[in-house]
Phi, psi and omega in degrees: 000141180282112184297319178302322182293319179298317181298317180297319180296319179296318180297320180296321180293322179295317179297319180296320180295320179298319180297317181296317181295334181277348179287132181293140176286149177302141182259139171268174179299321183289331186277002183279061177223159179285159178305326181291331182276333186291127179269159173290134184150194179238149177302132181291126176298145178289153172300131187228142173067029184285130183256356179185164184227139177233137182068015181193159164280189180304135180228143178227158175288327182304319183287346181262343180298132182085356182236318189229156162269137187235135170250116175264119180247112178269120187212174170212144200287336181267008179274118182296325179295322177294316182300323182287344177271340188299324177302326179288316183293317179294327178291319178299320180295318178297322187276326190241358182299319181283357176258004174114009179265129170248136176245134177237115176274115179264105184272102181252106190290148172267319180250157183299324182293341178283356175278347183285123183302319183297327177292318180292320178298321178296320180292319179301318178292317182300318185267006176066036181275121179246352177279166182298138174235130179246145183266111182257057190297330180260010177062030177295314178287321175308313181289323179300325178271001183052043185278153180225359190223153165243133345278165176221135182240134179233119178264128185241126183282178185297339179273358177090022181251137172286114184245356179200141176213156182209138180245137178084195181276171176085186180069024188289317179295318178299318180296314183293322177298321178292322176300314180299317180300314182291325178291326177294318177296321177299315182299317179294320179298321183268005178071032182257146177264083183243133178241128181281143174295141183283329185281153176277158178294140177271114184234129175262104181207145180281134174242112183295156170271092190299330180293344181260358175267109187253003175253125182283165174300134185241125180254141172257170183098144187292331182269343186254344186301144176249017175095358182272059181226128192263336182297140181295336180288345180061207184233074181290136188299128172051045176234150172266124187239135174268104184267143172236147182277139175284175180282330179233158184233133176278152180293146174063028178235132177273135177237142180243151170229139182109187181261121184229141173266129183266109179257181185301311187240011180197170169244144186236130181289126180256322178285169183292328178226157178206167182222146179232130180235137179209125169268117187232167178225096183190186177258308182247149179234129177238152171231148166260121188206171176198167177202135175240120001275350181163144180228137174275135183235124176259129186243133171229150174234120184054043177069013178242140179300136181202156176167151181262354185217022185257164169253137183277123183282168177303333177278009181061040175254149177271104184246128178230161180244128177258130175225286187297151176286103189198177173264133181237130173273109185265338175223127176231113187244171176269333187233151173281151178171175179268133182212164173247120180260134174232126176244123175254123188249133175246139178091136178292156175101355177293131181240128179245124183258312186199156168252136170229164191224157178219000000 
């Protein structure tokens, strides 16, 4: 091989590479900032596939870049973990909105009934949410953020970059400190003389001792079950099953009595009455449930009437009525511990989706 020809070819390739490296990369809308302004992080994905808006007209992240610090909260209204974070988020909006913080609640449903606008509007009113909420019914924004959890929080700086994120409950002081930091940077960027308050927001909200909750979240329905189901008949897809209770019950397993239809994400009572038994280890017990037109539910814990939202009948039973598609706290206790829960349901149409604990 002729060495001069090889050398010339190598030099030509190096020159070509230098030219390519010097060509500017195409800029996106978010990237139109100077290197000094650009924060470490990733460009925040735009809201995608939104099917409706609450507390706002159409809103986009693009229109907020260069103007606001944004907290994107991905949540769904019947999720107990999401509900327990809302007092902090609503307080932050109250405290920092006039200082440049925008909060966007991205409602990404877990169950089909959470796609109903009227249900989300009822929840927004119930939890005192005044910031914009967008309906992500097809999980377009959920997928754009490659999200996997409820709730999930993404903090976006004034340049449009995700610079902090958190999944699940907790991290509240860290989140608020980051909000203050980003708002201070925003003020300096815009030439404003803004000073952030040093104190954290005072929020009254319960934070469970997760290490003391020994019963996992339990899903009903053939497509959602995680195996915490005790009846030998199991959960056959789209079948009506006549369940009978065994003589003994294993811990952390749901047992049914009566005739129930097994749907994708829930079981539905077909007989006039039914029974649900669960041995659990926690302090509080919640269910996601609904009933058309309504079902009376009698609750006992260790064979004694109990309930956090029931009226005591003349027979000294804890009787409650389930109607709306929602999360219900059926037991609220002072102490953690092992107990046996029995729910007796009257009227056809009662739907049970999940048990969660606190």
